[in-house]
C-alpha positions as CSV (number, residue, x, y, z in Angstrom):
1,M,-46.3,-56.5,-25.6
2,K,-43.2,-54.5,-26.0
3,T,-40.1,-56.8,-25.9
4,I,-37.5,-54.2,-24.9
5,N,-38.3,-51.9,-22.0
6,S,-37.8,-48.1,-22.6
7,I,-35.1,-48.0,-19.9
8,T,-33.3,-50.9,-21.5
9,E,-33.6,-49.1,-24.9
10,E,-31.8,-46.1,-23.4
11,M,-29.0,-48.4,-22.0
12,I,-28.7,-50.1,-25.3
13,S,-28.3,-46.8,-27.2
14,N,-25.8,-45.4,-24.7
15,K,-23.6,-48.5,-24.8
16,K,-22.6,-50.8,-27.6
17,V,-24.8,-53.9,-27.1
18,S,-24.3,-56.8,-29.4
19,P,-27.2,-58.4,-31.3
20,R,-26.7,-61.6,-29.3
21,K,-27.3,-59.7,-26.0
22,I,-30.3,-57.9,-27.4
23,K,-31.8,-61.3,-28.5
24,N,-31.2,-62.6,-24.9
25,I,-32.8,-59.6,-23.2
26,I,-35.8,-60.0,-25.4
27,L,-36.0,-63.7,-24.5
28,I,-35.7,-63.2,-20.8
29,K,-38.4,-60.5,-20.8
30,K,-40.8,-62.8,-22.7
31,F,-39.9,-65.8,-20.5
32,I,-40.4,-63.9,-17.2
33,D,-43.6,-62.2,-18.3
34,R,-45.0,-65.6,-19.3
35,M,-44.0,-67.2,-16.0
36,A,-45.1,-64.4,-13.7
37,G,-48.7,-64.7,-12.5
38,R,-48.8,-61.0,-11.6
39,K,-47.3,-57.8,-12.8
40,F,-44.5,-56.0,-10.9
41,I,-46.9,-53.1,-10.4
42,P,-50.6,-54.0,-10.4
43,D,-52.8,-52.5,-13.1
44,S,-54.7,-50.5,-10.5
45,E,-51.5,-48.8,-9.4
46,I,-50.3,-48.2,-12.9
47,N,-53.7,-46.4,-13.6
48,K,-53.3,-44.3,-10.5
49,I,-49.7,-43.3,-11.5
50,E,-50.8,-42.5,-15.1
51,A,-53.8,-40.4,-13.8
52,K,-51.6,-38.5,-11.4
53,Y,-48.5,-37.9,-13.6
54,G,-49.9,-38.4,-17.1
55,V,-47.5,-41.2,-17.9
56,K,-47.3,-44.9,-17.1
57,P,-44.2,-46.2,-15.1
58,A,-41.4,-47.7,-17.3
59,I,-41.3,-50.8,-15.1
60,Q,-44.6,-52.5,-15.2
61,T,-43.9,-56.2,-15.5
62,W,-41.5,-58.6,-13.9
63,G,-40.0,-59.1,-17.3
64,D,-39.3,-55.3,-17.4
65,Y,-37.6,-55.5,-14.0
66,F,-35.4,-58.5,-14.8
67,Q,-34.5,-57.1,-18.2
68,I,-33.4,-53.8,-16.8
69,E,-31.5,-55.3,-13.8
70,I,-29.6,-57.8,-16.0
71,V,-28.6,-55.2,-18.6
72,R,-27.6,-52.7,-16.0
73,D,-25.5,-55.1,-14.0
74,H,-24.0,-57.3,-16.8
75,V,-24.0,-55.5,-20.1
76,S,-20.2,-55.2,-20.0
77,K,-19.7,-59.0,-19.8
78,S,-18.9,-61.0,-22.8
79,D,-21.8,-62.4,-24.9
80,F,-21.1,-65.8,-23.6
81,E,-21.1,-64.7,-19.9
82,F,-24.2,-62.6,-20.5
83,E,-26.0,-65.6,-22.1
84,K,-25.1,-67.8,-19.1
85,I,-26.6,-65.2,-16.7
86,I,-29.8,-65.2,-18.8
87,Q,-29.9,-69.0,-18.7
88,T,-29.2,-69.1,-14.9
89,V,-32.1,-66.7,-14.3
90,S,-34.4,-68.9,-16.4
91,F,-33.2,-72.0,-14.5
92,D,-33.8,-70.2,-11.1
93,I,-37.4,-69.3,-12.1
94,I,-38.2,-72.8,-13.1
95,S,-36.4,-74.2,-10.0
96,S,-38.5,-71.9,-7.8
97,I,-41.7,-73.3,-9.4
98,L,-40.6,-76.9,-9.0
99,I,-39.4,-76.4,-5.4
100,F,-42.3,-74.4,-4.0
101,S,-45.4,-75.6,-6.0
102,G,-47.6,-77.7,-3.7
103,K,-45.7,-76.8,-0.5
104,D,-47.6,-75.5,2.5
105,E,-47.1,-72.4,4.5
106,K,-45.1,-74.2,7.1
107,F,-42.3,-74.9,4.5
108,F,-42.4,-71.2,3.4
109,E,-42.1,-70.1,7.0
110,F,-39.2,-72.5,7.7
111,V,-37.3,-71.1,4.7
112,K,-38.0,-67.5,5.8
113,E,-36.9,-68.2,9.4
114,R,-33.7,-69.9,8.3
115,N,-32.9,-66.9,6.2
116,I,-33.4,-64.6,9.1
117,E,-31.1,-66.7,11.2
118,I,-28.5,-66.6,8.5
119,S,-28.8,-62.9,8.1
120,L,-27.7,-62.5,11.8
121,K,-24.5,-64.4,11.1
122,D,-21.1,-62.8,10.3
123,P,-21.0,-62.9,6.5
124,A,-17.4,-64.2,6.7
125,K,-18.6,-67.2,8.6
126,L,-21.2,-68.4,6.2
127,N,-20.8,-72.0,5.0
128,S,-22.1,-73.6,1.8
129,E,-25.3,-74.8,3.5
130,D,-26.0,-71.2,4.5
131,E,-25.3,-70.0,1.0
132,E,-27.8,-72.6,-0.4
133,N,-30.4,-71.5,2.2
134,I,-29.9,-67.9,1.1
135,H,-30.5,-68.9,-2.5
136,L,-33.6,-70.9,-1.5
137,G,-34.9,-67.8,0.2
138,I,-34.4,-65.8,-3.0
139,L,-36.2,-68.5,-5.0
140,L,-39.1,-68.4,-2.4
141,N,-39.2,-64.6,-2.8
142,Y,-39.5,-65.0,-6.6
143,Y,-42.2,-67.6,-6.2
144,Q,-44.4,-65.5,-3.9
145,E,-43.7,-62.0,-5.3
146,M,-44.1,-63.0,-9.0
147,G,-47.0,-65.3,-8.5
148,L,-45.2,-68.2,-10.1
149,S,-47.2,-71.3,-10.8
150,M,-46.8,-74.8,-12.4
151,D,-49.7,-73.7,-14.6
152,H,-47.3,-71.5,-16.6
153,M,-44.8,-74.2,-17.3
154,T,-44.5,-75.8,-20.7
155,N,-42.9,-79.1,-21.8
156,E,-40.1,-77.0,-23.3
157,D,-39.5,-75.4,-19.8
158,F,-39.2,-78.9,-18.3
159,S,-36.8,-80.0,-21.1
160,Y,-34.7,-76.8,-20.7
161,F,-34.5,-77.3,-16.9
162,E,-33.4,-80.9,-17.3
163,S,-30.7,-80.1,-19.9
164,F,-29.4,-77.1,-17.9
165,A,-29.2,-79.2,-14.7
166,L,-27.4,-81.9,-16.6
167,R,-24.9,-79.4,-18.1
168,K,-24.2,-78.0,-14.6
169,A,-23.7,-81.5,-13.2
170,V,-21.3,-82.4,-15.9
171,S,-19.2,-79.1,-15.7
């Protein structure tokens, strides 16, 4: 598996990216690809694209997608801020698994309906509960789209989650 996506490689070569950021984008890609139960683009679609255009798409896995998005949106941040973003994404993926594993479709529908209701509100009038529900909707989307599962979790993931949650609670 390639640890740095070709699009990310281009962004790295066009900007000065520190070794610490490069280490973190490799880690997030490996983590996301391990956690995702499906690819960003299914293999059958990748094969069709390659047959039609003679080349595979640059973004194939969820790790590719997240790596590119994070670098594109946050490469200008300090190494410390960049690392916090990587850690937060990892925490959100684990949170998604812990929140939605074992839940039934009624819970999923409730979260989706609540997000539709919130989307109809004036953004200036959103309260903290609305913001939390929006975030829950994002986590549900990760869970369903990426095919997240408790089966992909390791003891290290649980430990990371607990230590990150504790750090957030203390700060």
